C-alpha positions, 0 to 999 in steps of 0.5 A: 266494534268498528273504529268509527263507531267506537269513536262516535259512541265515545264522543256521544258519551262524553258529550252527555256526561255518561262516562260513569254509566257506560262501559265498553268492556271489550273481549270477555272470557266466556266464564266471566260473562254472567257477572257482566250481565248481572251488573248491567242494566241493559244489553245494547245490541244494535246489529240489524243482521244477526239472526238470533245471537247467543249473547241476547239469549244469555243476557235475558237468561241472566235477567238483563234486558236487551235492546235490539233493532226492529227488522233484525230477524230472530232477535226481534222475535225473541225479545218481547217489547217491554217484557224481556227487553225492548 
């Protein structure tokens, strides 16, 4: 995450008292990813430029719905609003 974006998100989380609800996990080993997906309520994927990244498909495969941006290409096409994500 970019420094400014991360600082902005941390400030928002503190302002809205979401410290116990949001985790910035940083880099995670590939073999550990499923346990993170299973423990998560959503995967927030705010990039408008990614096509169809594996992280979105992995999240859906683990039953964790992704939240993606409209107009993001393949990502938006793979996520059916309200069915397997938003």
